[in-house]
C-alpha positions in Angstrom: -13.4 4.0 -18.8 -16.2 6.3 -17.7 -18.3 3.4 -16.4 -15.4 2.2 -14.4 -14.9 5.5 -12.6 -18.6 6.5 -12.6 -20.6 3.4 -11.5 -23.8 5.5 -11.7 -23.6 5.1 -15.5 -23.9 1.3 -14.9 -26.8 1.0 -12.5 -28.5 4.2 -13.8 -29.1 2.7 -17.2 -31.5 0.1 -15.8 -33.2 2.3 -13.2 -37.0 1.9 -13.2 -40.1 2.7 -11.2 -39.8 -0.4 -9.0 -36.3 0.6 -7.9 -37.4 4.2 -7.5 -40.2 3.2 -5.1 -38.0 1.0 -3.0 -35.2 3.6 -2.9 -37.7 6.3 -1.7 -39.0 4.1 1.1 -35.5 3.2 2.3 -34.5 6.9 2.1 -37.4 8.0 4.3 -36.5 5.4 7.0 -32.7 6.1 6.9 -33.3 9.9 7.0 -35.4 9.5 10.2 -32.6 7.4 11.7 -29.8 9.7 10.6 -31.1 13.0 12.0 -30.4 12.1 15.7 -27.4 10.0 14.8 -25.7 12.8 12.8 -26.2 15.3 15.6 -24.8 12.8 18.2 -21.7 11.9 16.2 -21.0 15.6 15.6 -21.1 16.0 19.4 -18.6 13.1 19.7 -16.3 14.8 17.2 -16.4 18.0 19.2 -18.1 19.9 16.5 -21.4 21.9 16.3 -24.4 19.6 15.8 -25.1 20.9 12.3 -21.7 19.6 11.2 -23.1 16.1 11.5 -26.0 16.8 9.2 -23.8 18.7 6.7 -21.4 15.7 6.7 -24.4 13.5 5.7 -25.6 15.4 2.6 -23.1 16.1 -0.1 -20.9 13.1 0.9 -23.8 10.8 0.4 -24.6 12.4 -3.0 -21.0 12.0 -4.2 -20.8 8.4 -3.0 -24.0 7.6 -4.9 -22.2 8.7 -8.1 -18.7 7.2 -7.5 -19.4 4.3 -5.1 -20.1 0.6 -6.1 -22.2 -0.6 -3.1 -25.9 -0.4 -3.6 -26.7 -0.5 0.1 -23.9 1.4 1.8 -25.0 4.5 3.7 -22.1 7.0 4.0 -21.8 9.6 6.8 -20.4 10.2 10.2 -19.6 7.1 12.3 -18.6 6.6 15.9 -15.0 5.5 15.5 -14.1 8.0 12.9 -15.8 10.8 15.0 -13.6 9.8 17.9 -10.5 9.7 15.8 -11.4 13.2 14.4 -11.8 14.6 17.9 -8.5 13.1 19.0 -6.6 14.4 15.9 -8.2 17.9 15.7 -8.0 18.3 19.5 -4.2 18.3 19.3 -4.1 21.4 17.0 -7.1 23.5 18.1 -9.5 24.0 21.1 -13.0 22.7 20.8 -15.6 25.4 20.0 -13.1 27.6 18.1 -13.2 28.4 14.4 -9.7 26.8 14.1 -11.1 23.5 15.4 -13.8 23.4 12.7 -11.4 24.4 9.9 -8.9 21.7 11.1 -11.8 19.1 10.8 -12.3 20.3 7.2 -8.6 19.9 6.5 -8.6 16.4 8.0 -11.5 15.4 5.7 -9.8 16.8 2.6 -6.5 15.0 3.4 -8.4 11.8 4.1 -10.3 12.1 0.9 -7.2 12.9 -1.2 -5.4 9.9 0.3 -8.3 7.5 -0.5 -8.7 8.8 -4.1 -5.0 8.4 -4.7 -5.0 4.8 -3.4 -8.0 4.1 -5.6 -6.5 5.6 -8.8 -3.3 3.7 -8.3 -5.2 0.5 -7.3 -3.6 0.3 -3.9 -6.6 -0.9 -2.0 -4.6 -4.1 -1.0 -2.6 -1.9 1.4 -5.6 -2.0 3.8 -5.1 -5.8 4.1 -2.1 -5.1 6.3 -4.5 -4.2 9.1 -5.5 -7.7 10.2 -9.0 -8.6 11.3 -8.0 -9.4 15.0 -6.3 -6.0 15.3 -9.4 -4.2 13.8 -11.6 -6.1 16.2 -9.4 -5.1 19.1 -9.3 -1.5 18.1 -13.0 -1.2 17.6 -13.7 -2.9 20.9 -11.4 -0.5 22.7 -12.7 2.5 20.8 -16.3 1.5 21.8 -15.3 1.4 25.5 -13.5 4.8 25.2 -16.4 6.4 23.4 -18.9 5.1 25.9 -16.8 6.4 28.8 -16.3 9.8 27.1 -20.1 10.2 26.9 -20.8 9.6 30.6 -20.1 13.3 31.3 -23.1 14.2 29.2 -25.2 11.5 30.9 -24.3 12.8 34.4 -24.2 16.5 33.5 -20.6 17.0 34.8 -17.4 18.3 33.2 -14.8 15.7 32.3 -11.9 15.4 29.9 -9.2 13.0 28.8 -8.1 10.9 25.8 -7.4 7.6 27.7 -9.8 5.4 29.8 -7.8 6.2 33.0 -7.9 10.0 32.3 -11.6 9.9 31.6 -12.6 7.9 34.6 -10.3 9.9 36.9 -11.8 13.1 35.6 -15.4 11.8 36.1 -14.6 10.7 39.6 -13.2 14.1 40.5 -16.4 15.9 39.4 -19.1 13.5 40.8 -20.0 16.2 43.4 -21.2 18.4 40.4 -23.8 15.7 39.4 -27.0 17.3 37.8 -30.0 15.2 38.8 -32.4 16.2 36.0 -29.6 15.4 33.5 -29.0 12.0 35.1 -32.7 11.1 35.0 -33.0 12.1 31.3 -29.7 10.4 30.4 -30.2 7.2 32.3 -33.8 7.0 31.2 -32.9 7.5 27.5 -30.1 5.0 27.7 -32.3 2.3 29.3 -35.1 3.0 26.7 -32.7 2.7 23.8 -31.2 -0.6 25.2 -34.8 -1.9 25.5 -35.6 -0.7 22.0 -32.6 -2.6 20.6 -33.6 -5.9 22.3 -37.2 -5.8 23.1 -39.1 -3.5 20.7 -38.9 -5.8 17.7 -40.3 -8.9 19.5 -43.1 -6.7 20.9 -44.1 -5.4 17.5 -44.1 -8.9 16.0 -46.4 -10.1 18.8 -48.7 -7.1 18.0 -49.0 -8.4 14.4 -46.3 -6.5 12.5 -44.2 -8.3 9.9 -40.5 -9.0 11.0 -39.0 -6.7 8.3 -41.2 -3.7 9.2 -40.7 -4.4 13.0 -36.9 -4.5 12.4 -36.9 -1.1 10.6 -39.1 0.5 13.2 -36.9 -0.8 16.0 -33.8 0.7 14.3 -35.6 4.1 14.3 -36.2 3.9 18.0 -33.8 6.8 18.9 -36.2 9.2 17.2 -38.8 8.5 19.9 -36.2 9.2 22.6 -35.3 12.5 20.9 -39.0 13.5 20.7 -39.9 12.6 24.3 -36.8 14.1 26.0 -37.0 17.3 23.9 -40.6 17.8 24.8 -39.8 17.2 28.5 -37.0 19.7 28.5 -39.1 22.3 26.7 -42.2 21.9 28.8 -40.5 21.6 32.2 -37.9 24.2 31.3 -35.2 21.8 32.5 -32.5 23.8 30.6 -32.9 26.4 33.5 -32.1 23.5 35.9 -28.7 22.9 34.3 -29.6 20.4 31.6 -27.3 21.0 28.6 -29.2 21.3 25.3 -28.3 21.5 21.7 -29.5 25.0 21.3 -29.8 27.0 18.1 -28.9 25.1 15.0 -28.6 27.1 11.8 -31.4 26.7 9.3 -29.5 26.3 6.1 -28.1 24.0 3.5 -24.5 23.0 3.8 -22.3 26.1 3.4 -19.3 26.3 1.0 -16.2 26.0 3.2 -12.5 26.1 2.6 -10.0 23.8 4.4 -6.7 25.3 5.6 -3.8 23.9 3.7 -1.0 25.6 5.5 2.0 23.4 5.7 2.1 23.4 9.5 -1.5 22.1 9.8 -1.0 19.6 7.0 2.1 18.3 8.7 0.2 17.8 12.0 -2.8 16.1 10.4 -1.5 13.9 7.5 -0.8 10.9 9.7 -4.1 11.0 11.5 -5.7 11.4 8.1 -4.0 8.2 6.8 -5.1 6.3 9.9 -8.7 7.5 9.6 -8.7 6.6 5.9 -7.5 3.1 6.5 -9.8 2.4 9.5 -12.8 3.9 7.6 -12.1 2.0 4.4 -11.7 -1.3 6.2 -15.0 -0.8 8.2 -16.8 0.4 5.1 -15.6 -2.5 2.9 -16.6 -5.1 5.5 -20.1 -3.8 5.6 -20.4 -3.3 1.8 -19.2 -6.8 1.0 -21.4 -8.4 3.6 -24.5 -6.7 2.2 -23.5 -7.2 -1.5 -23.0 -10.9 -1.0 -26.7 -11.3 0.1 -27.8 -10.0 -3.4 -24.9 -11.6 -5.3 -23.6 -8.1 -6.2 -19.9 -7.1 -6.7 -18.0 -4.5 -4.8 -14.9 -3.0 -6.4 -12.4 -2.2 -3.7 -10.4 0.3 -5.7 -13.5 2.2 -6.9 -14.8 2.1 -3.3 -11.6 4.0 -2.3 -12.5 6.6 -4.9 -16.1 6.8 -3.8 -15.2 7.2 -0.1 -12.5 9.6 -1.1 -14.9 11.8 -3.1 -17.3 11.7 -0.2 -14.7 13.0 2.2 -13.6 15.7 -0.2 -17.2 16.8 -0.5 -17.4 16.9 3.3 -14.3 19.2 3.4 -16.0 21.8 1.2 -19.5 21.7 2.8 -18.9 22.1 6.5 -18.5 18.5 7.5 -15.7 16.2 8.7 -14.3 12.7 7.8 -17.0 10.2 6.9 -17.2 6.5 5.9 -19.8 3.8 5.5 -21.8 3.1 8.7 -22.8 -0.4 9.8 -26.1 0.3 11.5 -27.5 2.8 8.9 -26.3 0.5 6.0 -28.1 -2.5 7.4 -31.3 -0.4 7.9 -30.9 0.9 4.3 -30.6 -2.7 3.1 -33.4 -4.1 5.2 -35.7 -1.2 4.1 -35.3 -2.4 0.5 -32.8 0.0 -1.1 -32.1 -1.1 -4.7 -29.4 1.3 -5.8 -27.2 4.1 -4.5 -30.0 6.5 -5.5 -31.5 5.7 -2.1 -28.5 7.5 -0.6 -29.1 10.5 -2.9 -32.8 10.6 -1.7 -31.6 10.4 1.9 -29.3 13.4 1.2 -32.3 15.3 -0.1 -34.3 14.4 3.0 -31.5 15.6 5.3 -31.3 18.8 3.3 -35.0 19.4 4.0 -34.4 18.6 7.7 -31.4 21.1 7.8 -33.6 23.9 6.4 -37.0 23.2 8.1 -36.6 20.9 11.1 -33.5 22.3 13.0 -35.6 24.6 15.2 -37.3 21.5 16.6 -34.1 20.3 18.2 -33.3 23.5 20.1 -34.3 21.8 23.5 -32.9 18.4 22.6 -30.7 17.4 25.6 -27.1 16.4 24.9 -27.7 13.6 27.4 -30.0 12.0 24.8 -27.4 12.3 22.1 -24.9 10.8 24.5 -27.3 7.9 25.2 -27.7 7.3 21.4 -23.9 7.1 21.1 -23.4 4.8 24.1 -26.0 2.3 22.9 -24.6 2.3 19.4 -21.0 1.9 20.3 -21.4 -0.7 23.0 -22.8 -3.0 20.3 -19.4 -2.8 18.7 -17.7 -4.1 21.8 -16.8 -7.8 21.4 -14.6 -9.1 24.2 -15.3 -12.6 23.0 -12.6 -12.0 20.4 -10.1 -12.4 23.2 -11.3 -15.9 24.0 -11.6 -16.9 20.4 -8.1 -15.8 19.5 -6.6 -17.4 22.6 -7.9 -20.8 21.7 -7.1 -20.4 18.0 -3.8 -18.4 17.8 -1.7 -17.0 20.6 -0.1 -14.5 18.2 -3.5 -13.2 17.2 -4.5 -13.0 20.9 -1.4 -11.0 21.6 -2.2 -8.6 18.8 -5.8 -8.2 19.9 -5.0 -7.7 23.6 -2.1 -5.4 22.9 -4.3 -3.2 20.6 -7.0 -3.0 23.3 -4.6 -2.2 26.1 -2.7 0.4 24.1 -5.9 2.1 22.8 -7.4 2.3 26.3 -4.2 3.2 28.0 -2.6 5.7 25.5 -5.4 6.8 23.2 -6.8 5.9 19.8 -4.0 7.2 17.6 -1.3 5.2 19.4 -3.7 2.2 19.5 -4.4 2.2 15.8 -0.8 2.9 14.8 0.3 0.1 17.1 -2.3 -2.1 15.5 -1.0 -1.5 12.0 2.6 -2.1 13.2 1.5 -5.3 15.0 -0.3 -6.5 11.9 2.8 -6.1 9.7 5.1 -7.6 12.3 2.9 -10.6 12.8 2.7 -11.2 9.1 6.5 -10.9 8.8 7.0 -13.2 11.8 4.6 -15.9 10.4 6.0 -15.8 6.9 9.6 -15.8 8.2 9.0 -19.2 9.7 7.2 -21.0 6.9 5.7 -24.4 7.5 8.1 -27.0 6.0 6.9 -30.6 6.4 9.0 -33.8 5.9 6.8 -36.0 3.7 6.7 -39.7 2.9 4.7 -41.9 0.5 1.2 -43.1 1.5 1.4 -46.9 0.9 -0.4 -48.0 -2.2 -0.7 -44.5 -3.6 1.3 -41.7 -5.3 0.5 -39.2 -2.6 2.9 -37.8 0.0 2.0 -36.6 3.5 3.6 -35.3 6.6 5.5 -38.0 8.4 4.3 -36.6 11.8 0.6 -36.9 10.9 0.4 -40.1 8.7 1.7 -43.6 8.5 3.9 -43.2 5.4 6.9 -44.9 3.8 10.3 -43.1 4.1 13.8 -43.8 2.9 16.8 -43.2 5.2 18.8 -41.9 2.2 16.1 -39.5 0.9 14.9 -36.3 2.6 11.6 -35.0 1.1 10.6 -31.6 2.3 7.3 -29.9 1.3 7.7 -26.1 1.4 4.2 -24.6 2.2 5.0 -20.9 1.6 6.3 -18.7 -1.1 10.0 -17.9 -0.6 11.4 -14.4 -0.2 14.0 -12.5 1.7 12.3 -12.8 5.1 12.1 -16.6 5.1 14.7 -17.8 2.7 17.4 -18.2 5.4 15.0 -20.2 7.5 14.8 -22.9 4.9 18.5 -22.8 4.4 19.2 -23.3 8.1 16.5 -26.1 8.4 18.0 -28.1 5.6 21.6 -27.8 6.8 20.6 -28.7 10.4 18.8 -31.8 9.0 21.8 -33.1 7.0 24.2 -33.2 10.0 27.3 -35.4 10.2 26.6 -39.1 10.6 23.2 -39.1 8.9 22.5 -41.4 5.9 20.8 -38.7 3.7 22.2 -38.7 0.1 19.4 -36.7 -1.6 17.2 -33.8 -0.6 14.1 -33.1 -2.6 12.2 -29.9 -2.2 8.5 -30.3 -3.0 7.5 -26.9 -4.4 3.8 -27.5 -5.1 2.8 -24.8 -2.6 5.5 -22.3 -3.7 3.8 -19.6 -5.8 6.7 -17.1 -6.0 10.3 -16.5 -4.9 12.4 -13.4 -5.0 16.1 -12.9 -5.7 17.1 -13.4 -2.1 15.4 -16.8 -2.1 17.1 -17.7 -5.4 20.5 -16.8 -3.9 19.6 -18.9 -0.8 18.7 -21.9 -3.0 22.0 -21.5 -4.8 23.8 -21.4 -1.4 22.0 -24.6 -0.3 22.9 -26.3 -3.6 26.6 -25.4 -3.2 26.7 -26.6 0.5 25.0 -29.9 -0.3 27.3 -30.5 -3.2 30.3 -30.1 -0.9 28.7 -32.8 1.3 28.1 -35.1 -1.7 24.3 -34.7 -1.2 22.1 -34.1 -4.2 19.5 -31.2 -4.3 16.4 -31.9 -6.3 13.2 -30.0 -7.0 9.7 -31.4 -7.8 6.3 -30.0 -8.9 7.7 -26.6 -9.6 5.0 -24.2 -10.9 5.5 -22.5 -14.3 6.0 -18.9 -13.0 8.5 -20.2 -10.4 10.3 -22.2 -13.0 10.5 -19.0 -15.2 12.3 -17.2 -12.4 14.6 -20.1 -11.7 15.7 -20.1 -15.4 16.8 -16.5 -15.1 19.4 -17.4 -12.5 22.3 -19.9 -12.4 20.6 -22.5 -10.1 19.4 -24.8 -12.8 22.7 -24.8 -14.6 24.6 -25.7 -11.5 21.9 -27.8 -9.8 23.4 -30.8 -8.0 20.4 -32.9 -8.9 17.3 -33.0 -11.1 13.9 -31.2 -11.5 11.0 -33.7 -11.4 7.6 -33.2 -12.9 6.0 -35.0 -9.9 7.3 -35.9 -6.4 6.4 -39.5 -7.1 8.8 -39.5 -10.1 11.5 -38.2 -7.7 10.7 -41.1 -5.2 10.9 -43.7 -7.9 14.2 -42.4 -9.2 15.9 -41.7 -5.8 14.4 -43.9 -3.1 16.5 -47.0 -2.3 16.9 -49.5 0.5 20.6 -50.0 -0.3 23.5 -47.5 -0.1 23.6 -45.2 -3.1 26.7 -44.0 -5.0 27.9 -40.4 -4.4 25.5 -37.8 -5.7 28.0 -36.5 -8.2 28.7 -39.9 -9.6 
């Protein structure tokens, strides 16, 4: 029981010097990467820069104890930071104590929700958010985040929660452009884009191994931070209007208390649920991808507990909602992290930075942090999803495009809520119209295939239908209507056989619908038969009255039904 809820007891038993060495190396590299990234994401969330570092210390420690991924690096991420700014901005003004306390409350609510889902093994609920909708939301969020950071690149005030509002606000303040800020921001952005694409090939040409070159390239933002901080300090550009980070407290994460007043909880519970779902889906996709490369296993329900405890830790140590980050997790993996202890060592490194290195970022320009965010989030933008879904599934294309448009046009909360709703509605729509194929016998075999796709033998008196979906209240009536439409007046059909090889379950509504079909066909002197019914489905059929009143037989195989019922001559009435 303890090992289930405390995975550290599992991997910790086999921890050795080799794992320690690899974890320490990975921790040093990830710590260097996380310092500017944590500051930048705190800026995106509308919080003081130290909040980003605080949100990367205790949450990482707690995840290393409760989480199952050996490579996942937990902390602030772009999408969750944007969702935090949107949610908290509705209940308090940025820069106020109430804003920071609301962020703590949001983290606690999110953590509590995740832990509850994990304890009750409800991780499957995240599956209702389809991949196309997630892709559309992340793409739209990336564009929104990049647009929201342009004000820091240009050195002008701007506000808004939608793309139109942000762009309109930027256009209205272009006359306030700050030239030194523009030069720093554009220069840092260009450098970071080059680092992402060009630094690794350059290092390889200079003789470095691909793994080391990859890790160094990922740590490129540190160079931008150092250079721009030195420039601002030496040229005193802060006196020319360049916005800087300023004084950052030299301290370990403080003990903080969220506000659990009913009014605040009422306003934040729904954003907390949305943040939890988005964060969990993003984290799981990264964790499972990296785990597969080492043939390791990720426990979704325990991951909920791990991420939940990380968020609860953030709530009591001056942070805000966190989840597993893609970029830092990949760097952690590539740097050779063996166990979650790498995350614990990263937390210790960040704690040292919080105490000893924060004075060094006093002159760090906010334009550099904005450049870091822009380059990071634009890598998440994937408009090719629109083309792929258009050619594959028009309904998925509609979900992706609607999510993108709604997120850009009405904000992230409406966008993600609409995405969840669209995912559920699309699932219900697809399952409400199950694929039902009329099948015939492949000549010379005992196999049956779709008559529209294969040259098969059929019988005018026999209708064989293969139901390719489990039956429940949403789609039961569809099957009933399809059968009754098929056995219209004047047709020669005397027997209907439902091939149930693909039916894994049926609920009471479906059972009643089958009973109604049986009664209607009996009135028409048409037999209703079943074939290849699975054991669990047969168990449910036995609890009802269908089998007792069935106007036909149940066949072990569909070929047995064909042999018994197919005929080239008129058959006697089904009840005879």
